[in-house]
N, C-alpha and C positions, 0 to 999 in steps of 0.2 A: 595892344595898349592897356586893356583892362587887366591883363595878367601882371604887367609891370607895376601898375598902380596898386594892385593887391599885394604884390611882393614888397613894395616900398612901405605900405601901411603895416604889414605884418612885421617888418624889420623895426619900424618905429615903435610899435607896441612891445616887441620883444626887448628892445633896449630900455624902454621905460620900466617894464616889469623887472628886468635885471637890475636896474638902478635901485628900485624899491627894495628888492631882495637883499642887495648888498648893504644898503643903509639899515635895513631891518636887522640883518645879522650883526652888523657893527654895533647897533644899539643894544641888542641882546648880549653881545660879548661885553660891552661896557657895563651893563646892568649886573651881569654875573660877576664881573671883576670887582665891582663895588661891593656886592654882597659877600663875596668870599674873602675880601681883604679888611672889611670893617666889622669888628667883632660884634658890636651891639646890633648892627644892621643884619648880620647873619643870624643872630639870635631871634630878631623880630621876624625875619622871613621864614626861619625854620618853624616858628610857632604859628605864624599867621600867613601862610602862603596863599590861601584863597582871597583874602582882602587885597593882596598885591595884584592878583588878576583883575579884580574890580577896579583898582586904582589905575592900572594900565588901560583898561577899557574906557574909563572916564577921560583919561588923557587923550585917547584916540578920538573920542567925541569932541573934546575941546579943540583938538588939532584940526578936525574936519571943519569946524566952524570958523577957525581963525587963521590957521597956518598953511593950509593947502594940501594938495593931493599927495605930494612926495612924503611929507612928514606923516600924514595919516597912514599911508600904505606901509611905511617903514615901521611905525608903531604897531600896526596890525601884524606884520611879520614877526616883530619882537614879542608881541603878546602870544602869538601861536607857538613860538619857540619856547617861551617861558611855561606856558600851560602844558604843552605836550612833551617837552624835553627836560627842562630844568626842574620843574615842580615834581614830577615822579621821581627824579633822582634825589631831590631833597627828602621826599617822603621815605624812600628806601634807606637813605643814610640815617634818618631819624629812627626808623624801625630797627636798624642794626644797633644804634646807640642804646635804645630802650632794652633790646634783648641782652646786650652786653651788661647793662646795669642790673637787670634782673638776675643774670647768672652770678654777678659779683655779690649781690645781696643774698642770693641763695647759698653761696659758699660760706658766708659769715654765719 
């Protein structure tokens, strides 16, 4: 009987974590979609990606206080994805753009 209760509890936890992960990935995908499609927002994020991390962190704290566990967990997943996935890609793209501009100026 204890084994069955343990298995049921583990399944419930697994489903909750899966739900949070899915909502977090959807939130991250929406954030990236907005950033890539709105020119001035893309410019802001390319220049100020660290404050965006802080903004998402503050939103996570506010969600913890008022919106509940699901929103908090999904914002945490989105924040981790932004910090360790999208932000390094942004920095690599910006470095390529700067290198290309330096080559172009050097040729002139």
